[in-house]
N, CA, C and O of each residue as an XYZ file, in Angstrom:
780
protein
N      14.127     -6.783      5.769
C      14.629     -6.838      7.135
C      15.853     -7.730      7.169
O      15.787     -8.873      6.716
N      16.926     -7.264      7.672
C      18.153     -8.031      7.642
C      18.608     -8.363      9.044
O      19.523     -7.731      9.571
N      17.980     -9.346      9.647
C      18.398     -9.791     10.963
C      19.085    -11.120     10.815
O      18.868    -11.845      9.844
N      19.921    -11.439     11.791
C      20.659    -12.677     11.695
C      19.793    -13.887     11.923
O      20.120    -14.965     11.426
N      18.708    -13.762     12.649
C      17.865    -14.906     12.961
C      16.677    -14.967     12.013
O      16.235    -13.956     11.467
N      16.179    -16.175     11.835
C      15.021    -16.402     10.959
C      13.759    -15.859     11.609
O      13.521    -16.066     12.799
N      12.952    -15.161     10.816
C      11.712    -14.594     11.335
C      10.705    -15.707     11.619
O      10.491    -16.588     10.786
N      10.088    -15.661     12.805
C       9.069    -16.645     13.175
C       7.722    -16.148     12.673
O       7.314    -15.026     12.975
N       7.030    -16.987     11.904
C       5.720    -16.621     11.355
C       4.667    -17.512     12.013
O       4.726    -18.738     11.921
N       3.705    -16.873     12.675
C       2.690    -17.595     13.430
C       1.518    -18.015     12.548
O       1.254    -17.405     11.512
N       0.816    -19.072     12.979
C      -0.428    -19.483     12.321
C      -1.639    -18.796     12.935
O      -2.755    -18.946     12.438
N      -1.428    -18.039     14.017
C      -2.539    -17.403     14.730
C      -3.264    -16.387     13.862
O      -2.663    -15.697     13.039
N      -4.572    -16.315     14.069
C      -5.398    -15.331     13.364
C      -5.607    -14.108     14.239
O      -5.497    -12.976     13.769
N      -5.907    -14.334     15.513
C      -6.192    -13.223     16.430
C      -4.895    -12.673     17.010
O      -4.381    -13.182     18.006
N      -4.380    -11.639     16.381
C      -3.198    -10.927     16.871
C      -3.492     -9.434     16.826
O      -4.385     -8.988     16.105
N      -2.747     -8.679     17.587
C      -2.933     -7.221     17.597
C      -2.659     -6.626     16.206
O      -3.450     -5.807     15.738
N      -1.561     -7.013     15.527
C      -1.329     -6.454     14.192
C      -2.458     -6.771     13.212
O      -2.826     -5.921     12.401
N      -3.010     -7.983     13.278
C      -4.112     -8.338     12.380
C      -5.363     -7.514     12.685
O      -6.126     -7.170     11.782
N      -5.564     -7.201     13.964
C      -6.687     -6.341     14.346
C      -6.501     -4.933     13.766
O      -7.448     -4.331     13.260
N      -5.274     -4.420     13.847
C      -4.978     -3.093     13.297
C      -5.209     -3.085     11.788
O      -5.793     -2.143     11.252
N      -4.753     -4.128     11.108
C      -4.942     -4.219      9.656
C      -6.423     -4.308      9.304
O      -6.865     -3.728      8.312
N      -7.192     -5.038     10.121
C      -8.635     -5.154      9.880
C      -9.322     -3.807     10.025
O     -10.216     -3.468      9.250
N      -8.895     -3.038     11.028
C      -9.439     -1.683     11.196
C      -9.151     -0.866      9.940
O     -10.013     -0.133      9.456
N      -7.933     -0.995      9.418
C      -7.569     -0.273      8.191
C      -8.479     -0.671      7.030
O      -8.937      0.187      6.274
N      -8.735     -1.953      6.891
C      -9.610     -2.436      5.821
C     -11.020     -1.864      5.948
O     -11.649     -1.520      4.947
N     -11.511     -1.765      7.181
C     -12.857     -1.233      7.417
C     -12.915      0.265      7.109
O     -13.918      0.753      6.586
N     -11.843      0.993      7.431
C     -11.832      2.441      7.245
C     -11.714      2.865      5.777
O     -12.089      3.984      5.425
N     -11.200      1.986      4.930
C     -10.983      2.350      3.519
C     -12.296      2.733      2.824
O     -12.367      3.812      2.237
N     -13.339      1.891      2.867
C     -14.588      2.318      2.224
C     -15.246      3.503      2.921
O     -15.954      4.283      2.284
N     -15.015      3.645      4.239
C     -15.574      4.793      4.955
C     -14.927      6.075      4.428
O     -15.602      7.091      4.257
N     -13.613      6.023      4.171
C     -12.950      7.175      3.556
C     -13.584      7.493      2.206
O     -13.899      8.648      1.920
N     -13.773      6.456      1.370
C     -14.361      6.667      0.049
C     -15.711      7.348      0.140
O     -16.004      8.271     -0.621
N     -16.535      6.891      1.077
C     -17.862      7.505      1.278
C     -17.723      8.958      1.701
O     -18.377      9.837      1.140
N     -16.856      9.220      2.710
C     -16.712     10.574      3.254
C     -16.179     11.539      2.195
O     -16.625     12.683      2.118
N     -15.222     11.080      1.377
C     -14.581     11.966      0.415
C     -15.468     12.226     -0.804
O     -15.474     13.331     -1.347
N     -16.207     11.217     -1.227
C     -16.988     11.350     -2.453
C     -18.360     11.987     -2.241
O     -18.940     12.540     -3.176
N     -18.876     11.912     -1.022
C     -20.201     12.498     -0.787
C     -20.140     14.002     -0.593
O     -21.168     14.674     -0.676
N     -18.951     14.548     -0.336
C     -18.805     15.995     -0.168
C     -19.302     16.443      1.198
O     -20.197     15.831      1.782
N     -18.715     17.506      1.690
C     -19.107     18.028      2.993
C     -18.440     17.321      4.150
O     -18.605     17.714      5.304
N     -17.668     16.252      3.840
C     -16.981     15.488      4.891
C     -15.476     15.444      4.629
O     -14.809     14.473      4.989
N     -14.945     16.488      4.005
C     -13.541     16.466      3.595
C     -12.579     16.370      4.774
O     -11.583     15.650      4.697
N     -12.860     17.079      5.855
C     -11.977     17.026      7.024
C     -11.973     15.624      7.625
O     -10.921     15.104      7.997
N     -13.162     15.012      7.719
C     -13.250     13.639      8.225
C     -12.489     12.686      7.309
O     -11.764     11.810      7.782
N     -12.654     12.857      6.000
C     -11.963     11.991      5.039
C     -10.456     12.108      5.203
O      -9.745     11.105      5.137
N      -9.963     13.321      5.415
C      -8.524     13.522      5.585
C      -8.020     12.845      6.850
O      -6.957     12.224      6.843
N      -8.776     12.961      7.936
C      -8.395     12.293      9.187
C      -8.367     10.776      8.988
O      -7.441     10.106      9.446
N      -9.378     10.235      8.307
C      -9.429      8.793      8.038
C      -8.236      8.348      7.199
O      -7.655      7.291      7.444
N      -7.876      9.158      6.212
C      -6.747      8.806      5.345
C      -5.436      8.796      6.122
O      -4.585      7.936      5.898
N      -5.273      9.745      7.030
C      -4.071      9.769      7.871
C      -4.022      8.522      8.754
O      -2.963      7.918      8.926
N      -5.171      8.142      9.310
C      -5.229      6.929     10.146
C      -4.896      5.694      9.307
O      -4.137      4.828      9.742
N      -5.465      5.618      8.110
C      -5.192      4.483      7.215
C      -3.699      4.399      6.915
O      -3.109      3.320      6.963
N      -3.093      5.544      6.604
C      -1.665      5.560      6.299
C      -0.806      5.188      7.494
O       0.162      4.440      7.358
N      -1.154      5.705      8.662
C      -0.378      5.411      9.881
C      -0.478      3.941     10.275
O       0.515      3.331     10.673
N      -1.682      3.375     10.163
C      -1.841      1.971     10.563
C      -1.070      1.039      9.633
O      -0.738     -0.083     10.016
N      -0.781      1.496      8.414
C       0.035      0.693      7.503
C       1.424      0.481      8.086
O       2.010     -0.589      7.920
N       1.958      1.492      8.769
C       3.265      1.364      9.408
C       3.145      0.691     10.769
O       3.979     -0.136     11.136
N       2.097      1.052     11.521
C       1.961      0.569     12.894
C       1.799     -0.945     12.956
O       2.416     -1.588     13.805
N       0.976     -1.540     12.067
C       0.751     -2.981     12.173
C       2.037     -3.779     11.959
O       2.284     -4.770     12.647
N       2.855     -3.338     10.999
C       4.127     -4.026     10.769
C       5.088     -3.862     11.926
O       5.771     -4.810     12.313
N       5.142     -2.652     12.485
C       6.023     -2.388     13.623
C       5.623     -3.241     14.823
O       6.468     -3.864     15.466
N       4.317     -3.260     15.116
C       3.821     -4.036     16.261
C       4.082     -5.525     16.044
O       4.469     -6.235     16.971
N       3.870     -5.990     14.817
C       4.079     -7.416     14.523
C       5.519     -7.828     14.796
O       5.770     -8.866     15.409
N       6.462     -7.010     14.338
C       7.877     -7.349     14.530
C       8.304     -7.163     15.983
O       9.043     -7.982     16.529
N       7.832     -6.077     16.611
C       8.248     -5.763     17.986
C       7.730     -6.776     18.993
O       8.381     -7.030     20.007
N       6.561     -7.358     18.724
C       5.942     -8.285     19.684
C       6.053     -9.749     19.253
O       5.543    -10.637     19.935
N       6.714     -9.998     18.134
C       6.828    -11.367     17.643
C       5.498    -11.939     17.179
O       5.264    -13.143     17.290
N       4.607    -11.063     16.650
C       3.291    -11.515     16.216
C       3.143    -11.471     14.686
O       2.046    -11.266     14.166
N       4.255    -11.665     13.981
C       4.170    -11.781     12.523
C       3.406    -13.072     12.221
O       3.764    -14.139     12.718
N       2.358    -12.970     11.408
C       1.525    -14.155     11.138
C       1.316    -14.343      9.643
O       1.479    -13.418      8.847
N       0.948    -15.576      9.286
C       0.656    -15.871      7.876
C      -0.503    -15.017      7.374
O      -0.467    -14.496      6.260
N      -1.542    -14.878      8.217
C      -2.686    -14.058      7.823
C      -2.262    -12.605      7.646
O      -2.688    -11.940      6.702
N      -1.427    -12.114      8.551
C      -0.956    -10.736      8.460
C      -0.172    -10.486      7.181
O      -0.288     -9.421      6.574
N       0.625    -11.467      6.771
C       1.402    -11.326      5.539
C       0.507    -11.298      4.307
O       0.903    -10.795      3.256
N      -0.700    -11.840      4.441
C      -1.675    -11.761      3.344
C      -2.502    -10.479      3.434
O      -2.719     -9.798      2.432
N      -2.964    -10.158      4.656
C      -3.860     -9.012      4.838
C      -3.181     -7.669      4.590
O      -3.778     -6.775      3.991
N      -1.937     -7.520      5.045
C      -1.273     -6.224      4.964
C      -1.118     -5.739      3.520
O      -1.532     -4.620      3.216
N      -0.534     -6.543      2.613
C      -0.446     -6.067      1.226
C      -1.817     -5.901      0.570
O      -2.000     -5.024     -0.273
N      -2.795     -6.757      0.961
C      -4.153     -6.606      0.428
C      -4.737     -5.255      0.837
O      -5.351     -4.563      0.025
N      -4.539     -4.887      2.111
C      -5.040     -3.597      2.596
C      -4.346     -2.443      1.880
O      -4.981     -1.439      1.558
N      -3.040     -2.584      1.628
C      -2.306     -1.550      0.890
C      -2.883     -1.363     -0.508
O      -3.159     -0.242     -0.933
N      -3.061     -2.487     -1.222
C      -3.575     -2.419     -2.604
C      -4.971     -1.809     -2.628
O      -5.269     -0.949     -3.458
N      -5.829     -2.265     -1.703
C      -7.200     -1.766     -1.663
C      -7.229     -0.278     -1.329
O      -7.993      0.483     -1.921
N      -6.386      0.136     -0.369
C      -6.336      1.549      0.018
C      -5.901      2.405     -1.161
O      -6.526      3.423     -1.458
N      -4.839      1.997     -1.828
C      -4.337      2.782     -2.956
C      -5.393      2.853     -4.055
O      -5.596      3.912     -4.648
N      -6.072      1.731     -4.334
C      -7.097      1.715     -5.379
C      -8.252      2.659     -5.041
O      -8.605      3.528     -5.839
N      -8.837      2.483     -3.853
C     -10.011      3.280     -3.460
C      -9.661      4.761     -3.351
O     -10.404      5.620     -3.826
N      -8.526      5.052     -2.723
C      -8.157      6.455     -2.510
C      -7.831      7.132     -3.841
O      -8.275      8.253     -4.086
N      -7.062      6.466     -4.700
C      -6.720      7.079     -5.989
C      -7.957      7.312     -6.854
O      -8.090      8.358     -7.490
N      -8.863      6.327     -6.874
C     -10.095      6.493     -7.651
C     -10.898      7.673     -7.102
O     -11.428      8.479     -7.866
N     -10.983      7.767     -5.782
C     -11.731      8.867     -5.150
C     -11.095     10.217     -5.461
O     -11.793     11.178     -5.789
N      -9.760     10.288     -5.356
C      -9.055     11.541     -5.613
C      -9.162     11.948     -7.075
O      -9.290     13.132     -7.388
N      -9.108     10.960     -7.974
C      -9.229     11.251     -9.405
C     -10.638     11.720     -9.730
O     -10.827     12.641    -10.525
N     -11.631     11.078     -9.107
C     -13.028     11.461     -9.329
C     -13.267     12.907     -8.903
O     -14.019     13.636     -9.551
N     -12.622     13.317     -7.811
C     -12.770     14.695     -7.332
C     -11.877     15.672     -8.105
O     -11.975     16.883     -7.906
N     -11.009     15.161     -8.982
C     -10.171     16.013     -9.812
C      -8.926     16.546     -9.148
O      -8.346     17.518     -9.631
N      -8.487     15.934     -8.038
C      -7.295     16.435     -7.343
C      -6.040     15.629     -7.665
O      -4.936     16.024     -7.289
N      -6.202     14.502     -8.357
C      -5.055     13.733     -8.855
C      -5.271     13.511    -10.346
O      -6.331     13.031    -10.750
N      -4.273     13.856    -11.177
C      -4.422     13.647    -12.616
C      -4.638     12.171    -12.947
O      -4.056     11.289    -12.316
N      -5.472     11.921    -13.933
C      -5.807     10.555    -14.342
C      -4.568      9.767    -14.739
O      -4.486      8.568    -14.470
N      -3.601     10.427    -15.376
C      -2.409      9.715    -15.845
C      -1.593      9.173    -14.667
O      -1.069      8.062    -14.740
N      -1.482      9.947    -13.587
C      -0.735      9.473    -12.413
C      -1.463      8.304    -11.760
O      -0.847      7.296    -11.414
N      -2.773      8.443    -11.594
C      -3.559      7.347    -11.026
C      -3.427      6.096    -11.894
O      -3.283      4.989    -11.375
N      -3.476      6.276    -13.218
C      -3.376      5.142    -14.128
C      -2.042      4.432    -14.027
O      -1.994      3.202    -14.024
N      -0.952      5.194    -13.944
C       0.391      4.612    -13.826
C       0.508      3.778    -12.553
O       1.050      2.673    -12.571
N      -0.007      4.320    -11.446
C       0.078      3.605    -10.163
C      -0.821      2.381    -10.145
O      -0.414      1.316     -9.681
N      -2.035      2.526    -10.646
C      -2.988      1.411    -10.611
C      -2.591      0.300    -11.577
O      -2.870     -0.871    -11.317
N      -1.941      0.650    -12.689
C      -1.490     -0.374    -13.638
C      -0.468     -1.293    -12.986
O      -0.526     -2.512    -13.145
N       0.470     -0.699    -12.250
C       1.491     -1.508    -11.565
C       0.837     -2.411    -10.522
O       1.214     -3.574    -10.377
N      -0.154     -1.868     -9.789
C      -0.867     -2.673     -8.795
C      -1.621     -3.821     -9.451
O      -1.680     -4.921     -8.902
N      -2.194     -3.570    -10.620
C      -2.926     -4.607    -11.345
C      -1.997     -5.755    -11.720
O      -2.356     -6.923    -11.570
N      -0.801     -5.422    -12.210
C       0.176     -6.452    -12.593
C       0.551     -7.297    -11.382
O       0.562     -8.526    -11.451
N       0.860     -6.626    -10.266
C       1.238     -7.349     -9.035
C       0.089     -8.224     -8.555
O       0.306     -9.350     -8.108
N      -1.134     -7.708     -8.647
C      -2.310     -8.450     -8.184
C      -2.573     -9.696     -9.020
O      -3.221    -10.633     -8.554
N      -2.080     -9.712    -10.237
C      -2.245    -10.886    -11.100
C      -1.069    -11.845    -10.951
O      -1.255    -13.049    -10.772
N       0.147    -11.297    -11.027
C       1.350    -12.140    -11.079
C       1.583    -12.897     -9.774
O       1.837    -14.101     -9.803
N       1.502    -12.216     -8.630
C       1.819    -12.872     -7.364
C       0.892    -14.051     -7.059
O       1.389    -15.123     -6.713
N      -0.433    -13.902     -7.171
C      -1.298    -15.064     -6.924
C      -1.054    -16.220     -7.885
O      -1.150    -17.383     -7.495
N      -0.736    -15.906     -9.148
C      -0.442    -16.969    -10.123
C       0.796    -17.743     -9.704
O       0.817    -18.972     -9.757
N       1.838    -17.012     -9.284
C       3.065    -17.676     -8.835
C       2.813    -18.546     -7.612
O       3.298    -19.674     -7.531
N       2.052    -18.013     -6.663
C       1.766    -18.780     -5.450
C       0.913    -20.001     -5.754
O       1.083    -21.047     -5.128
N      -0.008    -19.877     -6.712
C      -0.829    -21.022     -7.109
C       0.025    -22.118     -7.738
O      -0.329    -23.296     -7.686
N       1.149    -21.726     -8.331
C       2.057    -22.704     -8.935
C       3.085    -23.230     -7.940
O       4.000    -23.967     -8.310
N       2.928    -22.845     -6.669
C       3.782    -23.396     -5.621
C       5.029    -22.593     -5.306
O       5.874    -23.049     -4.537
N       5.163    -21.401     -5.885
C       6.323    -20.565     -5.565
C       6.102    -19.871     -4.235
O       4.965    -19.547     -3.890
N       7.178    -19.635     -3.477
C       7.016    -18.945     -2.188
C       6.620    -17.488     -2.391
O       6.921    -16.886     -3.421
N       5.937    -16.930     -1.387
C       5.547    -15.519     -1.445
C       6.803    -14.645     -1.421
O       7.679    -14.825     -0.575
N       6.876    -13.705     -2.350
C       8.021    -12.797     -2.399
C       7.796    -11.680     -1.386
O       6.786    -10.980     -1.453
N       8.728    -11.506     -0.448
C       8.528    -10.471      0.577
C       8.611     -9.067     -0.018
O       9.266     -8.845     -1.036
N       7.931     -8.125      0.642
C       7.968     -6.726      0.214
C       9.389     -6.209      0.412
O       9.971     -6.372      1.485
N       9.945     -5.586     -0.626
C      11.305     -5.058     -0.483
C      11.278     -3.632      0.072
O      10.235     -2.979      0.109
N      12.444     -3.176      0.496
C      12.545     -1.860      1.143
C      12.112     -0.731      0.201
O      11.479      0.236      0.624
N      12.464     -0.871     -1.076
C      12.064      0.153     -2.054
C      10.548      0.219     -2.166
O       9.976      1.304     -2.274
N       9.891     -0.951     -2.140
C       8.432     -0.995     -2.184
C       7.807     -0.314     -0.980
O       6.778      0.351     -1.098
N       8.437     -0.484      0.188
C       7.924      0.167      1.402
C       8.054      1.687      1.296
O       7.143      2.420      1.681
N       9.186      2.155      0.774
C       9.367      3.593      0.576
C       8.371      4.124     -0.446
O       7.810      5.206     -0.276
N       8.155      3.349     -1.511
C       7.196      3.761     -2.540
C       5.810      3.934     -1.936
O       5.132      4.928     -2.196
N       5.393      2.963     -1.131
C       4.075      3.036     -0.498
C       3.981      4.249      0.427
O       2.947      4.916      0.478
N       5.068      4.533      1.162
C       5.076      5.690      2.064
C       4.919      6.990      1.271
O       4.158      7.869      1.676
N       5.624      7.120      0.158
C       5.512      8.323     -0.669
C       4.122      8.439     -1.278
O       3.551      9.528     -1.338
N       3.578      7.305     -1.733
C       2.248      7.337     -2.353
C       1.186      7.728     -1.335
O       0.328      8.560     -1.628
N       1.233      7.139     -0.142
C       0.264      7.501      0.894
C       0.397      8.975      1.283
O      -0.606      9.659      1.487
N       1.646      9.464      1.384
C       1.855     10.881      1.707
C       1.292     11.764      0.604
O       0.650     12.779      0.876
N       1.536     11.372     -0.650
C       1.006     12.137     -1.781
C      -0.504     12.141     -1.813
O      -1.122     13.164     -2.109
N      -1.106     10.995     -1.509
C      -2.562     10.921     -1.493
C      -3.143     11.767     -0.368
O      -4.178     12.410     -0.545
N      -2.477     11.770      0.799
C      -2.956     12.593      1.919
C      -2.873     14.071      1.564
O      -3.783     14.840      1.877
N      -1.780     14.471      0.910
C      -1.638     15.870      0.496
C      -2.682     16.236     -0.558
O      -3.230     17.338     -0.548
N      -2.949     15.290     -1.472
C      -3.968     15.542     -2.506
C      -5.342     15.704     -1.857
O      -6.120     16.579     -2.238
N      -5.633     14.850     -0.874
C      -6.914     14.968     -0.168
C      -6.987     16.292      0.588
O      -8.043     16.921      0.647
N      -5.855     16.715      1.169
C      -5.822     17.981      1.912
C      -6.023     19.172      0.982
O      -6.491     20.226      1.411
N      -5.669     19.003     -0.294
C      -5.756     20.126     -1.231
C      -7.194     20.547     -1.519
O      -7.413     21.625     -2.071
N      -8.182     19.720     -1.157
C      -9.575     20.134     -1.359
C     -10.004     21.155     -0.297
O     -11.018     21.836     -0.453
N      -9.218     21.251      0.785
C      -9.490     22.279      1.790
C      -8.873     23.586      1.292
O      -7.672     23.648      1.030
N      -9.673     24.602      1.166
C      -9.254     25.851      0.516
C      -7.990     26.435      1.120
O      -7.150     26.970      0.396
N      -7.842     26.342      2.430
C      -6.686     26.949      3.098
C      -5.381     26.209      2.786
O      -4.299     26.764      2.979
N      -5.471     24.971      2.308
C      -4.268     24.171      2.048
C      -3.988     23.976      0.559
O      -2.925     23.483      0.181
N      -4.935     24.360     -0.274
C      -4.858     24.030     -1.705
C      -3.580     24.522     -2.373
O      -2.982     23.792     -3.163
N      -3.152     25.744     -2.071
C      -2.050     26.379     -2.803
C      -0.751     25.580     -2.726
O      -0.052     25.431     -3.728
N      -0.428     25.064     -1.535
C       0.822     24.324     -1.404
C       0.621     22.810     -1.435
O       1.531     22.076     -1.821
N      -0.552     22.337     -1.036
C      -0.777     20.887     -0.975
C      -0.857     20.263     -2.368
O      -0.421     19.127     -2.558
N      -1.404     20.983     -3.336
C      -1.546     20.430     -4.687
C      -0.196     20.122     -5.331
O       0.018     18.989     -5.762
N       0.736     21.100     -5.412
C       2.032     20.763     -6.018
C       2.825     19.751     -5.193
O       3.517     18.899     -5.751
N       2.727     19.843     -3.870
C       3.451     18.889     -3.021
C       2.946     17.472     -3.245
O       3.732     16.525     -3.273
N       1.633     17.327     -3.404
C       1.062     15.988     -3.621
C       1.580     15.386     -4.923
O       1.868     14.191     -4.986
N       1.698     16.211     -5.961
C       2.185     15.718     -7.250
C       3.628     15.241     -7.152
O       3.991     14.218     -7.733
N       4.457     15.995     -6.406
C       5.855     15.591     -6.223
C       5.924     14.239     -5.523
O       6.639     13.342     -5.971
N       5.187     14.089     -4.429
C       5.210     12.830     -3.675
C       4.690     11.669     -4.519
O       5.255     10.576     -4.483
N       3.627     11.897     -5.274
C       3.048     10.823     -6.081
C       3.979     10.408     -7.221
O       4.084      9.222     -7.532
N       4.653     11.374     -7.843
C       5.580     11.044     -8.926
C       6.778     10.267     -8.383
O       7.187      9.262     -8.965
N       7.341     10.736     -7.262
C       8.460     10.003     -6.644
C       7.999      8.606     -6.240
O       8.715      7.628     -6.454
N       6.806      8.512     -5.658
C       6.262      7.206     -5.278
C       6.089      6.296     -6.474
O       6.364      5.099     -6.391
N       5.631      6.857     -7.599
C       5.442      6.055     -8.808
C       6.773      5.511     -9.330
O       6.869      4.348     -9.722
N       7.793      6.364     -9.329
C       9.118      5.919     -9.776
C       9.622      4.783     -8.884
O      10.081      3.753     -9.377
N       9.530      4.981     -7.569
C       9.971      3.944     -6.628
C       9.146      2.669     -6.778
O       9.667      1.562     -6.649
N       7.858      2.838     -7.052
C       6.956      1.694     -7.259
C       7.467      0.798     -8.381
O       7.491     -0.426     -8.253
N       7.874      1.427     -9.488
C       8.342      0.653    -10.641
C       9.747      0.111    -10.433
O      10.078     -0.958    -10.948
N      10.586      0.835     -9.681
C      11.900      0.301     -9.321
C      11.714     -0.950     -8.455
O      12.382     -1.962     -8.667
N      10.803     -0.872     -7.481
C      10.497     -2.044     -6.646
C       9.964     -3.179     -7.516
O      10.303     -4.343     -7.302
N       9.133     -2.837     -8.493
C       8.606     -3.842     -9.417
C       9.712     -4.539    -10.181
O       9.638     -5.743    -10.424
N      10.746     -3.785    -10.567
C      11.891     -4.395    -11.254
C      12.608     -5.377    -10.333
O      13.012     -6.457    -10.764
N      12.764     -5.002     -9.070
C      13.397     -5.917     -8.109
C      12.565     -7.200     -7.945
O      13.119     -8.295     -7.847
N      11.237     -7.056     -7.917
C      10.368     -8.236     -7.853
C      10.582     -9.107     -9.092
O      10.645    -10.333     -9.000
N      10.692     -8.460    -10.238
C      10.899     -9.182    -11.497
C      12.181    -10.008    -11.438
O      12.198    -11.160    -11.870
N      13.261     -9.419    -10.902
C      14.520    -10.176    -10.816
C      14.392    -11.353     -9.855
O      14.963    -12.417    -10.094
N      13.635    -11.162     -8.756
C      13.407    -12.268     -7.817
C      12.604    -13.382     -8.480
O      12.894    -14.565     -8.297
N      11.599    -12.993     -9.248
C      10.766    -13.986     -9.943
C      11.605    -14.776    -10.946
O      11.458    -15.993    -11.063
N      12.489    -14.078    -11.672
C      13.348    -14.764    -12.641
C      14.246    -15.775    -11.948
O      14.465    -16.872    -12.461
N      14.770    -15.407    -10.777
C      15.614    -16.340    -10.022
C      14.829    -17.593     -9.640
O      15.323    -18.713     -9.766
N      13.582    -17.381     -9.164
C      12.745    -18.509     -8.768
C      12.448    -19.411     -9.967
O      12.514    -20.635     -9.857
N      12.124    -18.809    -11.104
C      11.823    -19.588    -12.307
C      13.035    -20.340    -12.795
O      12.928    -21.502    -13.189
N      14.198    -19.693    -12.777
C      15.431    -20.350    -13.208
C      15.806    -21.498    -12.289
O      16.241    -22.558    -12.738
N      15.628    -21.265    -10.969
C      15.941    -22.317    -10.006
C      15.070    -23.549    -10.220
O      15.544    -24.681    -10.123
N      13.791    -23.317    -10.512
C      12.875    -24.446    -10.742
C      13.228    -25.143    -12.062
O      13.149    -26.368    -12.156
N      13.611    -24.375    -13.070
C      13.936    -24.956    -14.375
C      15.174    -25.837    -14.316
O      15.274    -26.827    -15.040
N      16.125    -25.471    -13.445
C      17.362    -26.244    -13.353
C      17.330    -27.315    -12.260
O      18.287    -28.071    -12.096
N      16.220    -27.372    -11.514
C      16.124    -28.342    -10.408
C      15.894    -29.744    -10.949
O      15.786    -30.695    -10.174
């Protein structure tokens, strides 16, 4: 976000964006249950669309209402990581996403899940999500929704190839965003070394 003024980050826990993110966190395992138990594919698809939409809505509401909070900055990426993990595992288990694509995406998430907390534990500031990372997440969520839709017989023919395109583009953007994070981390490490 490139605004001229400094973003105000609240200490409040009870905010509308945090409530939206909490709903997303609750819906993630419900999606996993609905998709993996079979017979609930339409419900699972609706839940996945809601999960994906709330990923955008909570950030929009936070910025529009001035309710960006420290908790929200922690919960939002956590919800993203958890959603991608649960949904990809579920889709791979059902055979609608190739294992190699799921592995590529989950490996990058694993690295981020290890590196960022280690840096923060050492006193480095939290690195904000970059624009490329946001686009990557949007493509991945779209690809996962299309993959989930492909289990419905009427959508399978076009949803399957479309999901692969979105997931591959999302994976490429994911790693490009990861490279940008790497350059930011190097700057932080160099700055501390020369301080």
